N, C-alpha and C positions, 0 to 999 in steps of 0.2 A: 394749691392743695385745698380740697374740699373741707369745710369746717363742720363740726358736729353742732347739734342744736344747743344754743346757749340757754340753759335753764336759769330762772331768776334767783333762786335761793331765798328770796323774800318777795313780798307782794305778789304771790302767786295769783291772786284773784285778778288784779289789774293786768298782769302779764298774759294770763290765759284769755281774758277778754280781747286784748289787743291782738294776740297771736291768732285766735280763732277768727275774728272779724277780718284780719288781714288775709288769711288763707281763703275765706269765702269770697272776699272781694277779688282776689287773684283768679279764682275759679270762674267767676262771672265775667271778668275781663277777657279771659282766654276763650270762653264760649262766644262772646260778642265778636271777637276777632275771627273765630272760626266761621261764623255765619256771614261775615263780610267777604269771605273768599269766593271766587267763582266756583260754581258747581263742578265737581269732578277734580278739584285741586287736591293733590295728595298732601299738601301742606296742612290740611285739616287735622291729620293724625297727630303731628307733634303738638298742635294746639289742644287737641283732645287730651293728649298725655299730660300737658301742663295743667289743664283743668282738673283732671282726676287725681293728679299728684297733690294738688292743693287740697282737694276734698279729703284725700286719705291722710294728709298731714294733720288736718283739723280733727277728723274723726278718730284717728288712732290715738292722738293725745287726749282727746276728750274721754274716750273709753278707758284709757289707762288711769287718768287722774280720778275719774269717778270711782275707780276700784281700789286705789291705793292711797290717795292723799288723806292726811289726818284731819284736815280742816273741813268742817261740814259746809261752809260757804263755798269753798273751792269745788267740793263734790257737786253741789247744786249747780254751780256755774258750768262745770264740765258736762253734767247731764243736759243742761239747756243747750250747750253747744252741740252735743250729740244730736239732739232733736233738730236743731237748725240745719246741721249737715245732712241728716237723713231726709229732711223736708226738701232741701234743694236738690238732692240726688233724685228723689222721687219726681220732682217737677222736670228735671233734666231728662230723665229716661222716658218721660211721657210727652216730651216736646216733639211734635211732628216735624217742625222745621229743622231741628238739629238732626233728627233721624234721617230726613230726606237729604240733608247736606252730606252726611257721612255715607249714606247709601249710594250717593252719586259717584263716589270714588271707585275706580275700576281696579279690582284686586289683581288683574293680570299685569298691571303696571307697577306693582309693589314687590319688594323683596319678601322672602318667606315669613320673616318675623312680623312685618307690617301687615301682610295679608292675613296672618293668623289673628293679629290684634283686631283687624276690621271684622273678621268673621265672628269673633267672640263678642265684640261690642254690639254689633247688629243683633246678635242672638239675645243679648241682655235687654236691648230696647224692646224686642218682640215679647220677651218673657215679662216685661213690665207692663205691657198692654198699650204700647204706643200706637198700634194699628187698630185699636178699638175706637168706638164712637166717644164723643165727649162725655156722655153720661157715665159710661163705664170708666173712662179715665178719671172723672171726678170722684167716683166712688173708690177707685184705687188709691187716689190721694188721701182720702179720708181714712181708708183702712191702713195704709202705710204709716200715717201719723199716729193713729191709735195703737198700732202694733209696736211702734217704737216706745211709746209711753208704757205699755203693758210689759214689754220686755224689761225695761229699766226697773219697773216696780217689782216684778218677779225676782230679779237678781238682787235688788236692794233689800227685799224682805229676807232673803237668805243671808246676805252679807250682814245685815243688822240684827238678825234673829238670834244672835249668840245667847245661849241659855246656860244655866248652872244647875247641876245636880248636887245636892248635899248628901254626903254619906258619912258614916262613922269613921273615925281615923283607923279603926281596926280593919276597915274594908280595903286598906292599902296593902294588906298581907299578900305577898306574892309579887308585888311590884318591885322593880329595880330600886336600889338604894338612892340613886340620884333623882328618880321620880318622886320617891317618898320625901326626900329633903326639899324638893321644890313645891310640895303640897303640905305645908304645916297646918296643924289643926287650929281651928278658931277657938275662942274661949269656951264654947259649949261642947268642944270635943268633936265637932263635925269638920269635914273637909269638903272644899268646893272643887268639883270636876266640871270643866267647861265643855262645850260642844266643839272646841277647836281640836283639830287632828292630833297635835302633840299631847293633848289630855286624854281624849276619848279612846283612841286606838290602842295605846299601851294598856289602858285600864281594862278594856274588853279582852285583851290578849293575856294578861298576867294575873289579874285580880282573882283570888280564890273564892271570894264571897259572891255566890251565885245571885243572891237577892240584890246586892249592890250593882252587879253587872246588868241585871235586868232593868234596874232603875236608871242607870246611865244610858243604856241603849234606848229606853223608852223616850227619854228626853231628846236624844240625838236623832231618832227617827221621826220625831215630831217637829223638827226644825221648820220654821216658817208656816206651820199649820196652826190655826185654820186660815190665817190671813191670806195665804196664796191660793186658796180654793176658788174664790170668785175671779181672781186674776187669771188663773190657769184656764178656767172655763171660758172666759171671754177670749183669751189668747188662742185657744184651740178653735173656737167658733169663727173668729175673724180670719185666721189662717185658711180655714176651709173655704170661707166665702171668697177670699182673694184667689185661691187656686181655681175655684169654680168659675169665677168671673173671667179668668184667663183661659178657660177651656180645658182644665184638667179634672180628672175624677176626684182627686182629693189632694191634700197638702203633700203627702208622701210622694205621689206621682210627680207633682210639680218640683219638689225638692230634689228628687232622685234623677231627674232628667239630665242634669249637668254633672252627675257623679259617675264613677266607673260602673256602678251597679245598674244604672239606666232606668229603673222603674220601681214603683212601690211594691208591686207583686214580687219582684225579685228579692226585695228585702225580706218579706215574709218567708219566701222559700229558703233563703240563706239561713235565717234564724232557725227554722225547723230542721234543716239539714245538719247544722252544727249541734243542735240540741239532741237529735237522735244519735249522732256519733258519740256524744259525751255521756249519754245516759248509763251504759253499762259500768264504765269506770266510776262515774259519779255515785251510783248506787252502792258500789263496793266500798268506796271511801266513806260515805255517810254511815254505812253499817259499822265500820271501824270506829267512827266517832261516837255513834250511839252506844256501841258496846262499852266504850271507855266511860261514857257519861253515866251509864247505869251504875257503875261502881260508886258514883257520888250521889246516887239517888235521883238523877235526872234522866228522863226518857226521850226528850225531844231535843233535836238539834235546831236551834233557832238563831236569830241574828244577835242574841246576847251571849251565846256560848260557843259558836262554831270556831271563832278565833282561839278561844281558850283551849278547847279540846284538840284543835289542830296543833297548837303549840305543844300540848302534852304528848301527842303522838310523835311529833318530831323529836321531842326530848327523850321519850322512853324507847322508841323503836329505832331512831336514827342517831341518837347521841348528840343532838343539836339543841343546846339551851340558848335561846335568844337573849336571855338576860346576860349571858356570858359573851355571846357574839357581839353584842352592842358595845362592849368595852374597847373593841378595836375601831369603832367608828365615831371618833370625836368630830364634832361638826366642823371645826376649823381645818382639821387635817383632811376631811372629806372634801370640803370646799376647795382647798388648795390642790388636792390630788386630782380632782375632776378637771381643773384648768390645765394641769400638767399633762394628763392623759389625752385630753382632746386637742391640746396644742401639738403634741407629738403625733397624734393620729392624723390630723387634718392639715398639718403644716402651717400652724398659726402661731402668733405671738400675742399674749394678753399682757398689756401694760397697765398697771394700776393708775387710776386718775385720783388725785388727792381730793378729799371731800370739799376743800375750799375752792377747787376748780370745777368739780362736777356739779355742785349746787343742787343735789338731789332733793326729793320731797320729804325724806326722812333720814335720820342718822343711821338707821339700820342698813341703808342701801350702800352697796359697794359698786364701783364703776370701773370698767376696763376699756381701753382702746384695743381694737383687734386689728392686726396687720398680718400680712403674709410673712412667714418665717424666713423664706429664702431671699426675698428681695425688699422686704420692708414696706410694700405698698399698703397704705391704710385701707381697711375693708369695712370698718364700722365701729360702733361702740355698743357695749352691753351694760346693763344695770341689773344687779342681783338684789332682790328684795325678798328675803327668805324666811323671816320670822313673823309669827302672828301678832296682831295688835287690834285694838278696837277699830271698827268701821272698815277694816281692810278685807278685800276679797279673801274668802276663807277656804279656797281649794288650792290647786296647783295649776299654773298655766303660763304660757309664754304670750306676752303682749307685744304687738307691733307698736313702736313709738314714732319712728320715722321710716317710711318705706324707702329702700334704696333705688336711686335712678342714676344710671351710668353718666358720669361727668356732670352730674347736677347736685346730688345729695347722697351722703353716706347713710346706709341703713343703721338704725338703732333699735335694739330689741331689749325687752325687760322680762326677766324671769321672776314671777310672783309665786311664792310658795309659803308654807307655814310649818317650818321644821323647828324642833327644839334647839336650844342654844348649846346644849352640852352633848351628851351621847345620843346617837341615832340608832334606831333599829335598822337592820339591813334593808327592809322593805322601803324605808325612807331614802336610803342610798340609791336603790333602784329607781325610785320615783324621781330623784334629783337628776340622775343620768338621763332618764326618759325626757324630762322637760328640757334639759339642756340640749337634747337632740333637736327639738323645735328651734331653739335659739340659734344653734349652729346653722340649721337649714335657712333661717331668716337672714343671717349675715352672709354666709357663703353664696346663697342664691339671690342676694340683694344687689348684684351688680348688673342690672338689666336696663336696656334702653327704654323699654315700655313698663311703666309702673304696674300695669295689670298683671305682669308676669313676675313681679319682684318677690323674692323670699318664698315663704310658704304659700304659694299661689297655685298649687296643683289641684286636681280634683279633691274634694273634701274627704273622700273615703280612702285617699292615699296619704294624707298628711301625717297620720300617726305612724306610718311604716318606718321612716328614718329615726323617729324617737324610740320606737320599740326595738329597732336594731341596736341602738346604742346601749340599751339595757344589758345586752350580752356582755359588755365590758365590765359591768358591775358584778358579774358572776364568775369572772376569770381570776384564778388564784394569782397568776403572775402580775396581772394588772392591779388587783387589790393590794398585794404586798408592797406596792410602791407608795401607798399612803395609809393603809389600814394597820395601824400599830397601837399597842396598848399604852398605858401611862408610862411604862418603862422603855418604850420604843421598840418592843418586840413585834415583828410583823405577824399578821394573822397566819396560823399554820396552814399549809397546803392541804393536809388531811381534813382540817375543819371545813375548808371551802368545799372539798369534795363531798363531805357529809352534808353540807348545806344544800348543794346542788341535788343530791339524792333525795333529801327531805323535801325539797321544793317540788319534786314530781308528785308527791302526795298532795291531793286536793285539786289537781288541775281539772279533773273531771267535773266535780261539783262546782268549782269556780267558773268553769266554762258555762255550765248551766245557769249560774247566777248572772253572768254577763248577758246571756241570751234572755233572761228575764228582764233585765234592764232594757235591752234592745227591743223586746216585744212590747214592753210598757211604753217606750217612746213612740214606737210605730203605731200600736193600737190606739193609744190616746188620741193621736192625730187623725187616724182613719175613722174611728168610731165616735169620738167625742162623748164619752159616757156621761150620763147625768149624775152618776155616783162613782167618782174616780176611785174611792176607797174600795168599793165592792169589786170593781174591775181589776184593780191592783191585786186584790186577794185571789181572784180567779186566775190571773196570769201567773202569780207566784205559785199557785198550786199546779199549774200546767208546766211551768218551766223550771222554777227554782226547787232545789232539794233541801233548802234551808227554810225553816218556818219563819214567817214574820211574827212579831209580837202583837198581841191583841191591842186594839186602840192605838195603832201607830199609822202614820201617813207619809211614808217615804217620798212619794211623788212630789209633795209640797216643797221639799228641800232639794229636789233633783235638778241641780242647776243646768245640766245638759239639755233639759227641755227647752231652754232658751237658746243656748249656743248651737247645739247640734240638732235641735228640734226632733224630727222623726228619725234621725240618722245615727242613733247610738250604736247600731250594728258596725259602724266604722271601725271601732277598736278591734274587733275580731277579724274583720275583713283585712285591715291593714296588717294585723299580726301574721296572717298567712303570707302576705307579701314580704314582711320583714324576715320571716324564716327562710324564704327563698333567697333574699338578698344575702343573708348571713352565710348561706351555703357556699358562697364564693370566697369567703375568708378562710385563712389557715387557722384551725382551732388551736394549733400549737404555737402560733405566733400572731396574736391579734394586732400587733403593730406593724405587720408586713406593709412596707411603704408602697409597694406597687399596687396592691389591691386597694388599700385605703385611699390612695391618690386617685385611682380610677373611679372608685365609688364617689369621692368628693366631686370630681369633675364631670361625671356622667349622670349622677343622680341628684346631687345637691345643687351644684352650680347653675344648672339651667333654670332653676325656679319653676315657674309655670309656663316656660316658653315651649315646652313640648308636652304631649299627653303622657300621663303617668305610665301607661302600658309601654310606650316607646322608651321611656327612661329605664324601666326595668329590663326591657329587651336589650337595650344598648349595653347595659352593664353585665347581664347574665349571658347574653348571646341567644 
């Protein structure tokens, strides 16, 4: 039976060093053995698989621990390991001898999976510049090294840029009682509101004090500014130089080549198409918000008040009071309910692992072994790190920790979020379902022969579709009533969920425009590399967003997706379209229909990246 990764529990620094160096050494040894084989020997592919598995083992763990470990020394060591892995990967994909050896393998002699692997690997070599002269390859090495450093710095500045806004205790008027209790006043009568999501989002949604909302929003939308300005400028410049060296018009064209969308120009077209379609509804909705705001003496809908007035409209027009809705969403019940829902839906079993056996990096982390419910076959392990703390990644994401390789190693995946410990807003419940969709994809799709296709390894503009699909279960009354109960155990009323769904339709127009503003910002910054990113941000906000930014704020500096998704933030809307198509196959009256759920699991999730995303969708939908 395959074992899971044995974490140290203590001496993380020494263990990480030993583990990382061991994986790098294993990768080098596999490449040496690969080069020793006769040209054309198909045995090169398993050795390539061993090498890239070792690199992913080291890189995934380094990326995770740099984002979640509480010890600064471990974070620094993890970042150094990440640099070492990226450096070796760069050298590897620029090595003409390794490329020539792999290119000598005849695809006609391979099975379909191995032939697909060979095609993808050779494409990656060419996209890295292996066929360019030594001067170009040398510059590519320099660029890749510096881009790794810049990316780490950009993300670190956001992670470590946590800031506080001090507001009078009276500014808590309108906030739920549990939020008020968790934010006691200091001796001077002031209250501290951090930029962490469990603090800032409820405050901007419920606080009746407009001036305090603006103050909190001003702090939040200046996260990592101005420190990230020079970092971003160099990041954009060097990405463009790298793409140009490799023969592409710009970074967006280079990045889009291996995505479903295909080209940078298609990104711009998609953004404008969606924006135009959303405009009429968005303008109607903003007019409603503005009309309501005028009653309070406010005339502009901006980033400090749109949540507040949207919440008021939902309360006054739809009868949905989020402060009352949240009493049905106790974190522990939601956590346990999510496991029960997904276990039932996908035929899984989640078995708790005792902290003394899991040896996780923080006491907040809960660990589960995942197996097939019907025959008990181990499928992997998951770790849930769901509450905010100092130096921790401050958004929500699924992290790969161990990539699955069939008959070699079980996949392990980590959910990193920042939820409150008590009652949750329903939007947090939706986010948790969304992120758990990535985790399920990683585990179910992690049973691959070739590590390149393991888990969430499809085209990057498809990876959000399975997670967005799972959000639908967080809106279904019959599903929610299995775990959403108040303090007396009374399930959330069906009529309340119906009203919540109706209320959720309000705002989809202007929120789609907001998404397209983010997508346009990510795309245009990479294509244009403006000297004044703030000015360009404001121009794009005026062109796409129906919500006004606050003066003297710099959202882009804390926009973490500029590192992970680079120019491809359009992915979220692109994937949402696919997710809606996938959901059309499910019975809305029975979301636990075993036949459809099993077919979806086996035809969309289980293949990982072993087939093109379009083929996965077609096989499921017909």
